[in-house]
C-alpha positions, -999 to 999 in steps of 0.1 A, spaced: -424 -424 -67 -438 -390 -56 -459 -410 -30 -427 -424 -14 -408 -390 -12 -437 -376 4 -442 -409 28 -404 -406 41 -405 -368 43 -439 -372 66 -421 -401 84 -388 -376 90 -412 -349 101 -430 -368 127 -400 -385 139 -383 -351 143 -410 -337 160 -410 -368 185 -372 -366 191 -364 -328 193 -345 -336 224 -327 -361 213 -320 -353 176 -324 -383 145 -300 -398 135 -300 -408 96 -279 -428 79 -279 -441 39 -263 -469 19 -256 -474 -16 -264 -510 -26 -248 -509 -57 -214 -499 -43 -219 -525 -18 -224 -552 -42 -195 -542 -63 -172 -546 -29 -185 -582 -17 -163 -606 -32 -186 -636 -32 -213 -617 -56 -185 -602 -79 -174 -642 -87 -208 -652 -92 -218 -622 -113 -187 -630 -134 -201 -667 -141 -236 -655 -146 -222 -632 -172 -202 -663 -185 -234 -681 -189 -255 -652 -208 -227 -647 -230 -225 -686 -239 -262 -682 -243 -264 -653 -268 -235 -671 -286 -256 -699 -291 -287 -682 -303 -268 -661 -327 -252 -693 -341 -290 -708 -348 -302 -675 -362 -276 -676 -386 -281 -712 -394 -317 -703 -402 -309 -673 -419 -284 -697 -443 -311 -720 -451 -335 -692 -460 -312 -677 -484 -306 -708 -499 -341 -718 -503 -349 -685 -520 -317 -692 -543 -329 -726 -549 -369 -719 -556 -368 -718 -592 -357 -754 -592 -377 -769 -563 -414 -783 -566 -442 -764 -547 -444 -791 -521 -405 -792 -515 -408 -753 -512 -433 -755 -485 -418 -786 -469 -384 -765 -464 -403 -733 -452 -423 -751 -426 -387 -765 -415 -373 -729 -412 -404 -718 -395 -403 -746 -371 -366 -739 -362 -371 -700 -357 -400 -707 -332 -374 -732 -316 -352 -704 -311 -376 -680 -297 -388 -706 -278 -352 -708 -266 -348 -669 -258 -376 -668 -238 -365 -700 -216 -330 -680 -212 -340 -643 -213 -376 -641 -205 -395 -627 -173 -393 -661 -157 -363 -674 -178 -330 -687 -165 -311 -655 -159 -338 -636 -140 -342 -669 -117 -304 -671 -114 -299 -634 -105 -328 -639 -78 -310 -667 -65 -273 -647 -67 -289 -617 -52 -310 -629 -23 -281 -642 -1 -263 -610 -5 -297 -589 -2 -303 -608 33 -268 -602 45 -271 -561 35 -303 -564 52 -290 -578 84 -256 -558 85 -281 -527 85 -300 -541 112 -271 -546 134 -256 -511 123 -286 -495 133 -292 -511 166 -257 -506 176 -250 -466 162 -287 -459 172 -300 -447 138 -335 -438 136 -335 -445 99 -312 -459 72 -323 -453 32 -312 -468 2 -294 -448 -24 -298 -472 -51 -334 -476 -46 -370 -454 -55 -365 -431 -27 -351 -399 -46 -322 -384 -25 -316 -349 -37 -289 -343 -16 -266 -366 5 -238 -357 27 -210 -383 29 -205 -384 64 -242 -400 65 -229 -427 40 -228 -462 63 -218 -482 30 -183 -492 40 -197 -503 73 -219 -524 60 -195 -539 39 -169 -547 67 -197 -560 87 -206 -583 59 -169 -592 56 -166 -598 91 -198 -620 93 -183 -639 62 -149 -646 79 -168 -661 111 -183 -686 91 -153 -696 69 -134 -700 103 -127 -738 109 -105 -738 139 -97 -719 171 -73 -700 159 -92 -687 130 -122 -679 151 -101 -660 175 -82 -639 149 -118 -629 132 -127 -618 168 -97 -600 173 -102 -585 139 -135 -572 147 -125 -556 179 -97 -539 162 -127 -527 139 -151 -514 162 -124 -494 179 -114 -481 149 -154 -472 141 -154 -456 175 -126 -436 166 -136 -427 135 -172 -416 150 -152 -397 176 -133 -380 147 -161 -370 126 -177 -356 157 -147 -334 160 -144 -323 126 -181 -311 124 -173 -293 157 -144 -279 139 -162 -270 108 -192 -253 130 -164 -231 148 -148 -223 115 -179 -214 96 -190 -192 127 -159 -173 130 -159 -166 91 -196 -157 94 -186 -132 123 -157 -120 103 -176 -113 71 -201 -94 96 -174 -72 106 -163 -66 72 -196 -56 59 -204 -34 91 -168 -18 84 -176 -14 48 -208 2 59 -196 29 80 -165 39 55 -195 41 26 -217 62 52 -189 87 60 -180 89 21 -213 98 17 -216 123 45 -183 139 33 -197 142 -1 -226 160 10 -211 182 32 -186 191 -1 -219 195 -21 -237 213 6 -204 240 10 -202 243 -32 -240 254 -29 -234 278 -4 -204 294 -21 -221 298 -51 -251 314 -36 -230 338 -18 -214 348 -50 -248 351 -66 -259 372 -36 -227 395 -37 -233 400 -76 -270 409 -72 -263 435 -43 -234 453 -68 -259 455 -98 -285 473 -72 -258 498 -58 -246 507 -96 -282 505 -117 -275 536 -141 -235 523 -147 -247 512 -186 -269 545 -193 -240 572 -179 -217 551 -203 -242 559 -232 -248 594 -225 -210 601 -229 -207 586 -259 -236 609 -275 -218 640 -262 
């Protein structure tokens, strides 16, 4: 996993340097989302789930039968001979082994479920792969990643998601295959043209939206810078005013102190004269 992430980052870095003038176009798909929106796949999945449920019910029924046989044997052991007990235990063990073999046949690594899943997935995976190839060639994408795969996408902007485009491409291809006459083929072709026009309009709209968003972001940044500069000036003026008030208060205190000291120097014997008067 870590190696794959580092490899992807390395490829992106090299490609970015090589295509610095043109810019790298990156897209991604969500395979799980695409599969959920391909009618053929969802219908086949429902049919497979129905089979799986049938197999599970069958296995549960056989297990319950074996369980009942074992309980019956335990209840009847006191009435049976050793040979009969061993014979019935051997039958029960044989049935349990058959059930385990059946489980492996249905749900094992090489069982029916895995085989049918691969058979179900392969055609859709081929369609997705072909659609991605066509879209990447037409839209000039340099990289297209799968969000559902092992490559960890820590962040993915929605504007780079081409999953819906892949679904539309698969749907168009399916309609072309299903067209049986000239009229249906013409309608499918016209629908493709309309969707291509819509895709082109959508791409232009996205570009306009991105430019508008960039302008708004730049304007907001400039507004914030102006507000911050204004606040800084206001704060500096307040600090300067406060400093001036403090300096004036200090100067006033120093003047009063100097005046008091001068007054004390001019009347040094004031307290002594008063004391002499009191003695007389």
